[in-house]
Predicted model as a PDB file, atoms N, CA, C, CB and O in Angstrom, pLDDT in the B-factor column:
MODEL        1                                                                  
ATOM      1  N   MET A   1     -24.372 -15.103 -18.002  1.00 76.00           N  
ATOM      2  CA  MET A   1     -24.091 -14.340 -16.805  1.00 76.00           C  
ATOM      3  C   MET A   1     -25.171 -13.286 -16.644  1.00 76.00           C  
ATOM      4  CB  MET A   1     -22.684 -13.696 -16.864  1.00 76.00           C  
ATOM      5  O   MET A   1     -25.610 -12.644 -17.598  1.00 76.00           O  
ATOM      6  N   GLY A   2     -25.569 -13.143 -15.420  1.00 91.00           N  
ATOM      7  CA  GLY A   2     -26.669 -12.232 -15.149  1.00 91.00           C  
ATOM      8  C   GLY A   2     -26.227 -10.814 -14.865  1.00 91.00           C  
ATOM      9  O   GLY A   2     -25.040 -10.499 -14.779  1.00 91.00           O  
ATOM     10  N   VAL A   3     -27.220  -9.988 -14.725  1.00 95.00           N  
ATOM     11  CA  VAL A   3     -26.989  -8.575 -14.444  1.00 95.00           C  
ATOM     12  C   VAL A   3     -26.342  -8.402 -13.078  1.00 95.00           C  
ATOM     13  CB  VAL A   3     -28.304  -7.788 -14.513  1.00 95.00           C  
ATOM     14  O   VAL A   3     -25.508  -7.515 -12.898  1.00 95.00           O  
ATOM     15  N   ALA A   4     -26.712  -9.232 -12.121  1.00 94.00           N  
ATOM     16  CA  ALA A   4     -26.159  -9.121 -10.770  1.00 94.00           C  
ATOM     17  C   ALA A   4     -24.633  -9.317 -10.791  1.00 94.00           C  
ATOM     18  CB  ALA A   4     -26.822 -10.160  -9.830  1.00 94.00           C  
ATOM     19  O   ALA A   4     -23.912  -8.640 -10.058  1.00 94.00           O  
ATOM     20  N   PHE A   5     -24.156 -10.217 -11.607  1.00 95.00           N  
ATOM     21  CA  PHE A   5     -22.707 -10.428 -11.719  1.00 95.00           C  
ATOM     22  C   PHE A   5     -22.018  -9.178 -12.219  1.00 95.00           C  
ATOM     23  CB  PHE A   5     -22.399 -11.600 -12.652  1.00 95.00           C  
ATOM     24  O   PHE A   5     -21.014  -8.747 -11.653  1.00 95.00           O  
ATOM     25  N   TRP A   6     -22.554  -8.592 -13.279  1.00 95.00           N  
ATOM     26  CA  TRP A   6     -21.913  -7.414 -13.859  1.00 95.00           C  
ATOM     27  C   TRP A   6     -21.955  -6.218 -12.921  1.00 95.00           C  
ATOM     28  CB  TRP A   6     -22.574  -7.056 -15.172  1.00 95.00           C  
ATOM     29  O   TRP A   6     -20.987  -5.463 -12.833  1.00 95.00           O  
ATOM     30  N   VAL A   7     -23.058  -6.042 -12.229  1.00 96.00           N  
ATOM     31  CA  VAL A   7     -23.155  -4.936 -11.271  1.00 96.00           C  
ATOM     32  C   VAL A   7     -22.139  -5.145 -10.156  1.00 96.00           C  
ATOM     33  CB  VAL A   7     -24.594  -4.825 -10.687  1.00 96.00           C  
ATOM     34  O   VAL A   7     -21.440  -4.207  -9.773  1.00 96.00           O  
ATOM     35  N   THR A   8     -22.049  -6.357  -9.635  1.00 97.00           N  
ATOM     36  CA  THR A   8     -21.087  -6.660  -8.578  1.00 97.00           C  
ATOM     37  C   THR A   8     -19.655  -6.483  -9.064  1.00 97.00           C  
ATOM     38  CB  THR A   8     -21.291  -8.084  -8.068  1.00 97.00           C  
ATOM     39  O   THR A   8     -18.819  -5.944  -8.339  1.00 97.00           O  
ATOM     40  N   ALA A   9     -19.367  -6.924 -10.267  1.00 96.00           N  
ATOM     41  CA  ALA A   9     -18.019  -6.804 -10.819  1.00 96.00           C  
ATOM     42  C   ALA A   9     -17.634  -5.336 -11.016  1.00 96.00           C  
ATOM     43  CB  ALA A   9     -17.919  -7.561 -12.152  1.00 96.00           C  
ATOM     44  O   ALA A   9     -16.516  -4.945 -10.681  1.00 96.00           O  
ATOM     45  N   ILE A  10     -18.524  -4.538 -11.542  1.00 97.00           N  
ATOM     46  CA  ILE A  10     -18.233  -3.120 -11.786  1.00 97.00           C  
ATOM     47  C   ILE A  10     -18.063  -2.370 -10.472  1.00 97.00           C  
ATOM     48  CB  ILE A  10     -19.352  -2.474 -12.622  1.00 97.00           C  
ATOM     49  O   ILE A  10     -17.144  -1.563 -10.334  1.00 97.00           O  
ATOM     50  N   VAL A  11     -18.934  -2.627  -9.512  1.00 97.00           N  
ATOM     51  CA  VAL A  11     -18.819  -1.968  -8.208  1.00 97.00           C  
ATOM     52  C   VAL A  11     -17.526  -2.396  -7.513  1.00 97.00           C  
ATOM     53  CB  VAL A  11     -20.045  -2.298  -7.318  1.00 97.00           C  
ATOM     54  O   VAL A  11     -16.866  -1.575  -6.875  1.00 97.00           O  
ATOM     55  N   GLY A  12     -17.166  -3.654  -7.630  1.00 97.00           N  
ATOM     56  CA  GLY A  12     -15.915  -4.139  -7.051  1.00 97.00           C  
ATOM     57  C   GLY A  12     -14.703  -3.461  -7.662  1.00 97.00           C  
ATOM     58  O   GLY A  12     -13.781  -3.067  -6.947  1.00 97.00           O  
ATOM     59  N   LEU A  13     -14.698  -3.322  -8.978  1.00 98.00           N  
ATOM     60  CA  LEU A  13     -13.587  -2.640  -9.655  1.00 98.00           C  
ATOM     61  C   LEU A  13     -13.512  -1.169  -9.275  1.00 98.00           C  
ATOM     62  CB  LEU A  13     -13.727  -2.772 -11.167  1.00 98.00           C  
ATOM     63  O   LEU A  13     -12.421  -0.633  -9.080  1.00 98.00           O  
ATOM     64  N   LEU A  14     -14.654  -0.517  -9.169  1.00 98.00           N  
ATOM     65  CA  LEU A  14     -14.671   0.889  -8.763  1.00 98.00           C  
ATOM     66  C   LEU A  14     -14.168   1.050  -7.329  1.00 98.00           C  
ATOM     67  CB  LEU A  14     -16.089   1.467  -8.894  1.00 98.00           C  
ATOM     68  O   LEU A  14     -13.430   1.989  -7.033  1.00 98.00           O  
ATOM     69  N   SER A  15     -14.558   0.155  -6.455  1.00 98.00           N  
ATOM     70  CA  SER A  15     -14.096   0.201  -5.066  1.00 98.00           C  
ATOM     71  C   SER A  15     -12.592  -0.013  -4.986  1.00 98.00           C  
ATOM     72  CB  SER A  15     -14.822  -0.854  -4.223  1.00 98.00           C  
ATOM     73  O   SER A  15     -11.905   0.686  -4.242  1.00 98.00           O  
ATOM     74  N   PHE A  16     -12.084  -0.960  -5.736  1.00 97.00           N  
ATOM     75  CA  PHE A  16     -10.653  -1.227  -5.763  1.00 97.00           C  
ATOM     76  C   PHE A  16      -9.891  -0.012  -6.299  1.00 97.00           C  
ATOM     77  CB  PHE A  16     -10.354  -2.470  -6.619  1.00 97.00           C  
ATOM     78  O   PHE A  16      -8.839   0.345  -5.768  1.00 97.00           O  
ATOM     79  N   GLY A  17     -10.418   0.616  -7.342  1.00 97.00           N  
ATOM     80  CA  GLY A  17      -9.796   1.815  -7.911  1.00 97.00           C  
ATOM     81  C   GLY A  17      -9.770   2.960  -6.910  1.00 97.00           C  
ATOM     82  O   GLY A  17      -8.773   3.674  -6.806  1.00 97.00           O  
ATOM     83  N   ALA A  18     -10.859   3.135  -6.177  1.00 97.00           N  
ATOM     84  CA  ALA A  18     -10.909   4.193  -5.170  1.00 97.00           C  
ATOM     85  C   ALA A  18      -9.894   3.928  -4.061  1.00 97.00           C  
ATOM     86  CB  ALA A  18     -12.325   4.308  -4.580  1.00 97.00           C  
ATOM     87  O   ALA A  18      -9.262   4.859  -3.561  1.00 97.00           O  
ATOM     88  N   TRP A  19      -9.736   2.667  -3.677  1.00 96.00           N  
ATOM     89  CA  TRP A  19      -8.775   2.291  -2.653  1.00 96.00           C  
ATOM     90  C   TRP A  19      -7.356   2.610  -3.109  1.00 96.00           C  
ATOM     91  CB  TRP A  19      -8.904   0.802  -2.314  1.00 96.00           C  
ATOM     92  O   TRP A  19      -6.556   3.143  -2.340  1.00 96.00           O  
ATOM     93  N   ILE A  20      -7.052   2.288  -4.346  1.00 97.00           N  
ATOM     94  CA  ILE A  20      -5.722   2.566  -4.912  1.00 97.00           C  
ATOM     95  C   ILE A  20      -5.466   4.076  -4.955  1.00 97.00           C  
ATOM     96  CB  ILE A  20      -5.596   1.959  -6.340  1.00 97.00           C  
ATOM     97  O   ILE A  20      -4.383   4.528  -4.580  1.00 97.00           O  
ATOM     98  N   LEU A  21      -6.434   4.845  -5.400  1.00 96.00           N  
ATOM     99  CA  LEU A  21      -6.260   6.300  -5.469  1.00 96.00           C  
ATOM    100  C   LEU A  21      -6.059   6.909  -4.082  1.00 96.00           C  
ATOM    101  CB  LEU A  21      -7.471   6.946  -6.148  1.00 96.00           C  
ATOM    102  O   LEU A  21      -5.250   7.823  -3.919  1.00 96.00           O  
ATOM    103  N   TYR A  22      -6.788   6.411  -3.085  1.00 92.00           N  
ATOM    104  CA  TYR A  22      -6.677   6.919  -1.724  1.00 92.00           C  
ATOM    105  C   TYR A  22      -5.272   6.713  -1.189  1.00 92.00           C  
ATOM    106  CB  TYR A  22      -7.695   6.238  -0.811  1.00 92.00           C  
ATOM    107  O   TYR A  22      -4.662   7.655  -0.684  1.00 92.00           O  
ATOM    108  N   TYR A  23      -4.744   5.492  -1.292  1.00 92.00           N  
ATOM    109  CA  TYR A  23      -3.414   5.219  -0.753  1.00 92.00           C  
ATOM    110  C   TYR A  23      -2.316   5.896  -1.562  1.00 92.00           C  
ATOM    111  CB  TYR A  23      -3.168   3.726  -0.707  1.00 92.00           C  
ATOM    112  O   TYR A  23      -1.280   6.255  -1.003  1.00 92.00           O  
ATOM    113  N   THR A  24      -2.513   6.075  -2.843  1.00 94.00           N  
ATOM    114  CA  THR A  24      -1.541   6.796  -3.658  1.00 94.00           C  
ATOM    115  C   THR A  24      -1.478   8.264  -3.245  1.00 94.00           C  
ATOM    116  CB  THR A  24      -1.894   6.677  -5.151  1.00 94.00           C  
ATOM    117  O   THR A  24      -0.390   8.814  -3.073  1.00 94.00           O  
ATOM    118  N   SER A  25      -2.623   8.893  -3.085  1.00 92.00           N  
ATOM    119  CA  SER A  25      -2.641  10.302  -2.701  1.00 92.00           C  
ATOM    120  C   SER A  25      -2.139  10.495  -1.276  1.00 92.00           C  
ATOM    121  CB  SER A  25      -4.049  10.870  -2.840  1.00 92.00           C  
ATOM    122  O   SER A  25      -1.486  11.497  -0.985  1.00 92.00           O  
ATOM    123  N   LEU A  26      -2.433   9.556  -0.389  1.00 87.00           N  
ATOM    124  CA  LEU A  26      -1.937   9.634   0.980  1.00 87.00           C  
ATOM    125  C   LEU A  26      -0.410   9.538   0.994  1.00 87.00           C  
ATOM    126  CB  LEU A  26      -2.558   8.515   1.847  1.00 87.00           C  
ATOM    127  O   LEU A  26       0.251  10.278   1.723  1.00 87.00           O  
ATOM    128  N   GLY A  27       0.143   8.646   0.207  1.00 87.00           N  
ATOM    129  CA  GLY A  27       1.598   8.518   0.114  1.00 87.00           C  
ATOM    130  C   GLY A  27       2.254   9.764  -0.447  1.00 87.00           C  
ATOM    131  O   GLY A  27       3.316  10.170   0.025  1.00 87.00           O  
ATOM    132  N   LYS A  28       1.637  10.376  -1.447  1.00 91.00           N  
ATOM    133  CA  LYS A  28       2.177  11.603  -2.021  1.00 91.00           C  
ATOM    134  C   LYS A  28       2.156  12.735  -0.996  1.00 91.00           C  
ATOM    135  CB  LYS A  28       1.383  12.004  -3.271  1.00 91.00           C  
ATOM    136  O   LYS A  28       3.095  13.527  -0.917  1.00 91.00           O  
ATOM    137  N   ARG A  29       1.087  12.805  -0.217  1.00 87.00           N  
ATOM    138  CA  ARG A  29       0.984  13.869   0.776  1.00 87.00           C  
ATOM    139  C   ARG A  29       2.023  13.687   1.875  1.00 87.00           C  
ATOM    140  CB  ARG A  29      -0.424  13.906   1.380  1.00 87.00           C  
ATOM    141  O   ARG A  29       2.646  14.656   2.307  1.00 87.00           O  
ATOM    142  N   ILE A  30       2.213  12.446   2.330  1.00 85.00           N  
ATOM    143  CA  ILE A  30       3.216  12.176   3.359  1.00 85.00           C  
ATOM    144  C   ILE A  30       4.609  12.514   2.831  1.00 85.00           C  
ATOM    145  CB  ILE A  30       3.150  10.697   3.811  1.00 85.00           C  
ATOM    146  O   ILE A  30       5.416  13.114   3.541  1.00 85.00           O  
ATOM    147  N   SER A  31       4.890  12.131   1.593  1.00 88.00           N  
ATOM    148  CA  SER A  31       6.187  12.432   0.985  1.00 88.00           C  
ATOM    149  C   SER A  31       6.414  13.937   0.910  1.00 88.00           C  
ATOM    150  CB  SER A  31       6.280  11.813  -0.417  1.00 88.00           C  
ATOM    151  O   SER A  31       7.511  14.416   1.196  1.00 88.00           O  
ATOM    152  N   HIS A  32       5.393  14.672   0.530  1.00 88.00           N  
ATOM    153  CA  HIS A  32       5.498  16.133   0.438  1.00 88.00           C  
ATOM    154  C   HIS A  32       5.763  16.745   1.816  1.00 88.00           C  
ATOM    155  CB  HIS A  32       4.209  16.730  -0.171  1.00 88.00           C  
ATOM    156  O   HIS A  32       6.605  17.634   1.945  1.00 88.00           O  
ATOM    157  N   GLU A  33       5.052  16.278   2.842  1.00 84.00           N  
ATOM    158  CA  GLU A  33       5.244  16.802   4.198  1.00 84.00           C  
ATOM    159  C   GLU A  33       6.659  16.510   4.698  1.00 84.00           C  
ATOM    160  CB  GLU A  33       4.203  16.196   5.162  1.00 84.00           C  
ATOM    161  O   GLU A  33       7.272  17.356   5.348  1.00 84.00           O  
ATOM    162  N   GLU A  34       7.183  15.314   4.398  1.00 85.00           N  
ATOM    163  CA  GLU A  34       8.525  14.962   4.845  1.00 85.00           C  
ATOM    164  C   GLU A  34       9.581  15.797   4.121  1.00 85.00           C  
ATOM    165  CB  GLU A  34       8.785  13.470   4.622  1.00 85.00           C  
ATOM    166  O   GLU A  34      10.573  16.193   4.732  1.00 85.00           O  
ATOM    167  N   LYS A  35       9.386  16.067   2.843  1.00 90.00           N  
ATOM    168  CA  LYS A  35      10.325  16.919   2.108  1.00 90.00           C  
ATOM    169  C   LYS A  35      10.290  18.345   2.652  1.00 90.00           C  
ATOM    170  CB  LYS A  35       9.996  16.914   0.598  1.00 90.00           C  
ATOM    171  O   LYS A  35      11.324  19.002   2.771  1.00 90.00           O  
ATOM    172  N   GLU A  36       9.081  18.814   2.982  1.00 86.00           N  
ATOM    173  CA  GLU A  36       8.920  20.158   3.522  1.00 86.00           C  
ATOM    174  C   GLU A  36       9.603  20.288   4.886  1.00 86.00           C  
ATOM    175  CB  GLU A  36       7.431  20.508   3.638  1.00 86.00           C  
ATOM    176  O   GLU A  36      10.235  21.304   5.174  1.00 86.00           O  
ATOM    177  N   ALA A  37       9.471  19.247   5.725  1.00 83.00           N  
ATOM    178  CA  ALA A  37      10.075  19.271   7.059  1.00 83.00           C  
ATOM    179  C   ALA A  37      11.564  18.937   7.014  1.00 83.00           C  
ATOM    180  CB  ALA A  37       9.354  18.291   7.978  1.00 83.00           C  
ATOM    181  O   ALA A  37      12.313  19.319   7.913  1.00 83.00           O  
ATOM    182  N   GLY A  38      11.993  18.230   5.977  1.00 87.00           N  
ATOM    183  CA  GLY A  38      13.390  17.860   5.850  1.00 87.00           C  
ATOM    184  C   GLY A  38      13.811  16.719   6.752  1.00 87.00           C  
ATOM    185  O   GLY A  38      14.999  16.549   7.025  1.00 87.00           O  
ATOM    186  N   ARG A  39      12.844  15.928   7.223  1.00 86.00           N  
ATOM    187  CA  ARG A  39      13.155  14.795   8.095  1.00 86.00           C  
ATOM    188  C   ARG A  39      12.044  13.756   8.016  1.00 86.00           C  
ATOM    189  CB  ARG A  39      13.354  15.263   9.554  1.00 86.00           C  
ATOM    190  O   ARG A  39      11.002  13.982   7.401  1.00 86.00           O  
ATOM    191  N   ASP A  40      12.288  12.617   8.650  1.00 83.00           N  
ATOM    192  CA  ASP A  40      11.320  11.530   8.675  1.00 83.00           C  
ATOM    193  C   ASP A  40      10.241  11.839   9.706  1.00 83.00           C  
ATOM    194  CB  ASP A  40      12.011  10.178   8.989  1.00 83.00           C  
ATOM    195  O   ASP A  40      10.554  12.123  10.862  1.00 83.00           O  
ATOM    196  N   LEU A  41       8.989  11.786   9.304  1.00 79.00           N  
ATOM    197  CA  LEU A  41       7.874  12.098  10.202  1.00 79.00           C  
ATOM    198  C   LEU A  41       7.063  10.855  10.561  1.00 79.00           C  
ATOM    199  CB  LEU A  41       6.961  13.139   9.563  1.00 79.00           C  
ATOM    200  O   LEU A  41       5.868  10.959  10.835  1.00 79.00           O  
ATOM    201  N   SER A  42       7.691   9.691  10.562  1.00 78.00           N  
ATOM    202  CA  SER A  42       6.974   8.430  10.768  1.00 78.00           C  
ATOM    203  C   SER A  42       6.167   8.401  12.057  1.00 78.00           C  
ATOM    204  CB  SER A  42       7.948   7.289  10.769  1.00 78.00           C  
ATOM    205  O   SER A  42       5.044   7.896  12.062  1.00 78.00           O  
ATOM    206  N   ASN A  43       6.705   8.925  13.144  1.00 78.00           N  
ATOM    207  CA  ASN A  43       6.008   8.862  14.431  1.00 78.00           C  
ATOM    208  C   ASN A  43       5.138  10.079  14.699  1.00 78.00           C  
ATOM    209  CB  ASN A  43       7.005   8.712  15.543  1.00 78.00           C  
ATOM    210  O   ASN A  43       4.481  10.147  15.737  1.00 78.00           O  
ATOM    211  N   GLU A  44       5.122  11.027  13.797  1.00 79.00           N  
ATOM    212  CA  GLU A  44       4.379  12.261  14.016  1.00 79.00           C  
ATOM    213  C   GLU A  44       3.187  12.426  13.075  1.00 79.00           C  
ATOM    214  CB  GLU A  44       5.299  13.433  13.864  1.00 79.00           C  
ATOM    215  O   GLU A  44       2.331  13.279  13.307  1.00 79.00           O  
ATOM    216  N   ILE A  45       3.124  11.633  12.036  1.00 74.00           N  
ATOM    217  CA  ILE A  45       2.125  11.843  10.992  1.00 74.00           C  
ATOM    218  C   ILE A  45       0.788  11.222  11.369  1.00 74.00           C  
ATOM    219  CB  ILE A  45       2.612  11.264   9.671  1.00 74.00           C  
ATOM    220  O   ILE A  45       0.745  10.140  11.954  1.00 74.00           O  
ATOM    221  N   ASN A  46      -0.290  11.895  11.040  1.00 73.00           N  
ATOM    222  CA  ASN A  46      -1.624  11.362  11.254  1.00 73.00           C  
ATOM    223  C   ASN A  46      -1.929  10.391  10.105  1.00 73.00           C  
ATOM    224  CB  ASN A  46      -2.696  12.515  11.339  1.00 73.00           C  
ATOM    225  O   ASN A  46      -1.935  10.803   8.945  1.00 73.00           O  
ATOM    226  N   PRO A  47      -2.182   9.112  10.409  1.00 69.00           N  
ATOM    227  CA  PRO A  47      -2.362   8.135   9.337  1.00 69.00           C  
ATOM    228  C   PRO A  47      -3.649   8.320   8.535  1.00 69.00           C  
ATOM    229  CB  PRO A  47      -2.341   6.761   9.913  1.00 69.00           C  
ATOM    230  O   PRO A  47      -3.782   7.749   7.453  1.00 69.00           O  
ATOM    231  N   PHE A  48      -4.584   9.096   9.036  1.00 70.00           N  
ATOM    232  CA  PHE A  48      -5.844   9.286   8.324  1.00 70.00           C  
ATOM    233  C   PHE A  48      -5.798  10.460   7.359  1.00 70.00           C  
ATOM    234  CB  PHE A  48      -6.966   9.486   9.309  1.00 70.00           C  
ATOM    235  O   PHE A  48      -6.440  10.434   6.309  1.00 70.00           O  
ATOM    236  N   THR A  49      -5.038  11.491   7.715  1.00 70.00           N  
ATOM    237  CA  THR A  49      -4.982  12.679   6.858  1.00 70.00           C  
ATOM    238  C   THR A  49      -3.666  12.805   6.108  1.00 70.00           C  
ATOM    239  CB  THR A  49      -5.205  13.918   7.683  1.00 70.00           C  
ATOM    240  O   THR A  49      -3.596  13.506   5.099  1.00 70.00           O  
ATOM    241  N   GLY A  50      -2.612  12.129   6.591  1.00 67.00           N  
ATOM    242  CA  GLY A  50      -1.311  12.249   5.965  1.00 67.00           C  
ATOM    243  C   GLY A  50      -0.610  13.531   6.312  1.00 67.00           C  
ATOM    244  O   GLY A  50       0.333  13.928   5.627  1.00 67.00           O  
ATOM    245  N   SER A  51      -1.053  14.191   7.368  1.00 73.00           N  
ATOM    246  CA  SER A  51      -0.485  15.469   7.755  1.00 73.00           C  
ATOM    247  C   SER A  51       0.111  15.384   9.151  1.00 73.00           C  
ATOM    248  CB  SER A  51      -1.542  16.568   7.691  1.00 73.00           C  
ATOM    249  O   SER A  51      -0.402  14.666  10.010  1.00 73.00           O  
ATOM    250  N   SER A  52       1.182  16.111   9.372  1.00 70.00           N  
ATOM    251  CA  SER A  52       1.767  16.196  10.698  1.00 70.00           C  
ATOM    252  C   SER A  52       1.417  17.521  11.360  1.00 70.00           C  
ATOM    253  CB  SER A  52       3.279  16.023  10.625  1.00 70.00           C  
ATOM    254  O   SER A  52       1.783  17.765  12.510  1.00 70.00           O  
ATOM    255  N   LYS A  53       0.721  18.357  10.643  1.00 68.00           N  
ATOM    256  CA  LYS A  53       0.368  19.668  11.155  1.00 68.00           C  
ATOM    257  C   LYS A  53      -0.849  19.560  12.068  1.00 68.00           C  
ATOM    258  CB  LYS A  53       0.097  20.645  10.000  1.00 68.00           C  
ATOM    259  O   LYS A  53      -1.804  18.843  11.767  1.00 68.00           O  
ATOM    260  N   LYS A  54      -0.804  20.261  13.155  1.00 66.00           N  
ATOM    261  CA  LYS A  54      -1.906  20.261  14.113  1.00 66.00           C  
ATOM    262  C   LYS A  54      -2.920  21.339  13.735  1.00 66.00           C  
ATOM    263  CB  LYS A  54      -1.382  20.487  15.553  1.00 66.00           C  
ATOM    264  O   LYS A  54      -2.556  22.380  13.189  1.00 66.00           O  
ATOM    265  N   ASN A  55      -4.200  21.079  14.030  1.00 57.00           N  
ATOM    266  CA  ASN A  55      -5.233  22.085  13.802  1.00 57.00           C  
ATOM    267  C   ASN A  55      -5.101  23.170  14.856  1.00 57.00           C  
ATOM    268  CB  ASN A  55      -6.653  21.452  13.835  1.00 57.00           C  
ATOM    269  O   ASN A  55      -5.032  22.882  16.051  1.00 57.00           O  
ATOM    270  N   LYS A  56      -5.068  24.395  14.418  1.00 56.00           N  
ATOM    271  CA  LYS A  56      -4.966  25.524  15.346  1.00 56.00           C  
ATOM    272  C   LYS A  56      -6.316  26.190  15.441  1.00 56.00           C  
ATOM    273  CB  LYS A  56      -3.880  26.540  14.894  1.00 56.00           C  
ATOM    274  O   LYS A  56      -6.822  26.751  14.469  1.00 56.00           O  
ATOM    275  N   LYS A  57      -6.896  26.122  16.634  1.00 57.00           N  
ATOM    276  CA  LYS A  57      -8.218  26.734  16.811  1.00 57.00           C  
ATOM    277  C   LYS A  57      -8.134  27.846  17.822  1.00 57.00           C  
ATOM    278  CB  LYS A  57      -9.259  25.693  17.252  1.00 57.00           C  
ATOM    279  O   LYS A  57      -9.141  28.490  18.116  1.00 57.00           O  
TER     280      LYS A  57                                                      
ENDMDL                                                                          
END                                                                             
């Protein structure tokens, strides 16, 4: 097996790990926001940030 295989395999595993960590942390943040609000925020939550809070400028 060549070096290209190992580089591809390692990068693939790292990418998969990053994907898992992202969705795990997003789920934890959504759960925390819902506990804080005391209700289901399914239709109010931003799917990219996991927050239902609006930016105040």
